[in-house]
C-alpha positions in Angstrom: 192.0 -5.2 143.0 190.9 -4.3 146.5 192.7 -5.3 149.6 193.3 -4.5 153.3 196.3 -3.1 155.1 197.6 -4.8 158.3 195.2 -2.5 160.2 192.6 -5.2 159.7 194.6 -7.7 161.8 195.7 -5.0 164.3 192.1 -4.0 164.9 190.9 -7.6 165.2 193.7 -9.2 167.2 195.8 -6.4 168.7 199.4 -5.5 168.0 201.0 -8.7 169.3 199.5 -10.9 166.7 201.0 -14.3 165.6 201.0 -16.0 162.2 198.1 -18.1 163.3 196.2 -14.9 164.2 196.9 -13.7 160.7 195.5 -17.0 159.2 192.2 -16.6 161.1 191.9 -13.0 159.8 192.6 -14.1 156.2 189.4 -16.1 156.3 187.4 -13.1 157.4 189.1 -10.9 154.8 188.2 -13.3 152.0 184.6 -13.6 153.2 184.2 -9.8 152.9 185.1 -10.0 149.2 188.6 -8.6 149.3 191.3 -9.9 146.9 194.5 -8.7 148.6 196.1 -8.2 151.9 199.4 -7.0 153.4 201.3 -9.4 155.7 203.2 -7.7 158.5 205.5 -8.3 161.4 204.6 -5.6 164.0 206.9 -6.6 166.9 210.5 -7.7 166.5 209.9 -10.4 169.1 207.6 -12.2 166.7 210.2 -12.6 163.9 211.4 -16.0 165.0 208.0 -17.7 164.6 207.5 -16.1 161.2 210.9 -17.3 160.1 210.3 -20.8 161.6 207.4 -21.7 159.3 204.9 -19.1 160.3 205.2 -17.1 157.0 204.8 -20.3 155.0 201.6 -21.1 156.9 200.2 -17.6 156.2 201.1 -17.9 152.6 199.4 -21.2 152.3 196.3 -19.9 153.9 196.3 -17.0 151.5 196.6 -19.3 148.5 193.8 -21.4 149.7 191.6 -18.3 149.9 192.8 -16.8 146.6 194.2 -13.8 148.4 197.2 -11.9 146.9 199.9 -10.3 149.2 200.3 -6.8 147.7 203.2 -5.7 149.9 204.9 -6.7 153.1 204.9 -4.1 155.9 207.9 -4.2 158.2 206.4 -2.2 161.0 209.0 -3.4 163.6 211.7 -1.6 161.5 210.1 1.8 162.1 212.8 3.0 164.5 215.8 2.2 162.2 215.6 5.6 160.4 214.0 7.7 163.1 216.9 9.0 165.3 220.5 10.1 165.1 221.6 7.0 167.1 219.8 4.7 164.7 221.3 6.4 161.7 224.8 5.9 163.1 224.2 2.3 163.8 223.5 -0.8 161.6 220.1 -1.2 163.2 217.7 -2.7 160.6 220.2 -4.1 158.1 220.2 -7.8 159.3 216.5 -7.4 160.2 215.7 -6.4 156.6 217.4 -9.6 155.3 215.1 -11.6 157.7 212.1 -9.6 156.5 212.9 -10.3 152.9 213.2 -14.0 153.7 209.7 -13.9 155.2 208.2 -11.8 152.4 209.7 -14.2 149.8 207.2 -16.8 151.0 204.4 -14.8 149.4 204.0 -15.3 145.7 204.4 -12.2 143.6 205.1 -10.0 146.6 208.2 -8.0 145.9 207.7 -4.9 147.9 208.7 -4.3 151.5 207.1 -1.2 153.0 209.4 0.5 155.5 207.6 2.9 157.9 209.6 6.0 158.8 208.5 7.1 162.3 208.4 10.5 163.9 211.9 11.8 164.5 213.2 11.0 168.0 215.6 13.8 169.1 218.2 13.3 171.8 217.4 15.6 174.7 219.9 18.4 174.9 221.7 17.4 171.7 221.7 19.7 168.7 222.4 17.8 165.5 223.8 19.1 162.3 221.0 18.7 159.7 223.3 18.2 156.7 225.2 15.5 158.5 221.9 13.7 159.5 220.7 14.0 155.9 223.9 12.3 154.6 223.6 9.5 157.2 219.9 9.0 156.3 220.7 8.8 152.6 223.7 6.5 153.2 221.7 4.1 155.4 218.8 4.0 153.1 221.2 3.3 150.2 222.5 0.3 152.2 219.0 -1.0 152.7 218.2 -0.6 149.1 221.3 -2.6 148.2 220.0 -5.4 150.4 216.6 -5.3 148.7 218.1 -5.2 145.2 220.3 -8.2 145.9 217.1 -10.2 146.7 215.2 -8.6 143.7 212.9 -6.7 146.1 211.8 -3.1 146.2 211.4 -0.7 149.2 208.4 1.5 149.7 208.8 4.3 152.3 205.7 4.9 154.5 206.3 8.5 155.7 204.6 9.3 159.0 204.0 12.9 160.1 207.1 14.5 161.8 209.5 12.0 160.3 212.9 12.9 158.8 211.9 13.0 155.1 209.2 15.6 155.8 206.7 14.5 153.2 206.7 14.1 149.4 209.3 16.8 148.8 211.8 15.1 151.1 211.0 11.7 149.5 211.6 13.1 146.0 214.9 14.7 147.1 216.0 11.3 148.4 214.9 9.6 145.2 216.9 12.0 143.0 220.0 11.6 145.2 219.8 7.8 145.3 218.5 7.4 141.7 217.4 3.9 142.5 214.5 2.2 140.7 214.1 0.0 143.8 212.9 3.0 145.9 209.2 4.0 145.9 206.5 5.2 148.2 203.6 3.7 150.0 200.7 6.2 149.3 199.2 6.4 152.8 196.5 9.0 152.4 196.0 9.5 156.1 199.7 10.2 156.8 199.9 12.5 153.8 196.7 14.4 154.8 198.0 14.9 158.3 201.3 16.2 156.8 199.2 18.9 155.0 199.9 17.5 151.5 197.8 18.5 148.5 196.5 14.9 148.1 194.9 15.3 144.6 198.3 16.4 143.3 200.4 13.7 144.8 199.7 10.8 142.4 200.8 13.0 139.4 203.8 14.3 141.4 204.8 10.7 142.3 203.8 9.0 139.1 205.6 5.7 138.7 206.9 5.8 142.3 203.8 4.7 144.2 204.4 1.0 145.0 201.3 0.5 147.2 198.5 2.1 149.1 197.0 2.6 152.6 193.7 4.3 151.9 192.3 6.0 155.0 190.7 9.2 156.0 191.0 11.9 158.7 190.4 15.6 159.3 193.9 16.7 158.3 194.8 17.2 161.9 195.1 14.1 164.0 196.7 11.2 162.2 193.8 8.8 162.3 193.0 5.8 160.0 189.2 6.3 159.3 187.2 4.8 156.5 187.0 6.8 153.3 184.3 9.4 153.7 184.6 9.8 157.5 187.1 12.6 157.2 187.7 15.5 154.9 189.7 14.0 152.1 188.4 14.7 148.6 188.2 11.0 147.5 186.8 11.4 144.0 189.7 13.7 143.2 192.3 11.5 144.8 191.1 8.3 143.2 190.8 9.9 139.8 194.3 11.3 140.1 195.7 7.9 141.2 194.2 6.1 138.2 195.4 8.9 135.8 198.9 8.6 137.2 199.1 5.0 135.9 198.9 3.2 139.2 197.5 -0.3 138.6 198.3 -1.9 142.0 195.9 -2.9 144.7 193.7 -0.3 146.5 194.1 -1.3 150.1 191.9 0.0 152.9 193.4 1.0 156.2 190.8 1.3 159.0 191.6 1.2 162.7 188.5 0.3 164.6 187.3 -1.7 167.6 187.7 -5.5 167.4 183.9 -6.1 167.4 183.4 -3.7 164.5 186.1 -4.9 162.0 183.8 -6.8 159.6 181.2 -4.0 159.5 183.8 -1.2 159.1 185.6 -2.9 156.3 182.5 -4.1 154.5 181.2 -0.5 154.5 184.6 0.8 153.5 184.8 -1.5 150.6 181.3 -0.6 149.4 182.1 3.1 149.8 185.4 2.7 147.9 183.7 1.0 145.0 181.1 3.8 144.9 183.8 6.4 144.8 185.6 4.7 141.9 182.4 4.6 139.7 
């Protein structure tokens, strides 16, 4: 199954998109031949309209177009695990409950992706790393309990310079928490910018990849380019992903100008299928 990440809507409608904007984009996504998409709330201020019928409208549009929601991305929760202050607070706990209420509108969508943003240090404050690690683990454990109570799963999307520090940090958390509800969103662009050995990651994370954001860059700047427009070895990555047992959706993530969305995603889908063959 091939799908798109929320970058399709972000590129087409900007960051302050509404549920109705999402419905318009779903028509365009289906017309391009995709089978899946990732609903998202980007700004916290947009939560009320998603909760007050917006999510149901988007879900109905998706059903009408035979599109499957592969995961729900809670981008607005990015700060909740990205600073010492946020780790000491309950920021994100109630919001995750609202997110799950929204995500539950989408049939067979049981994964909420939680982006972990770059670490925001307090100026002039030196934190004790071991204490921060404990707070991070404890807060993530609390979020996992909320997800488990609703029969949902959490997939971390690890951005460069975030607290987990890449796949090794994620695996350490996974071992400490020992929760089957915890997995990873395999964002190739983030991982490449984090200097990860991409062809090894699917095997290293076998069984823990809950979804994908497939994009390219040069391994330096954290861009979301179409596969083949950067320096990622896509045949090796896709072969490794298949061999690892991953059977979920292959979702493209391309950030582009609004007038180039259709052409960029059509070309990206064609290229992805070529790389798979």
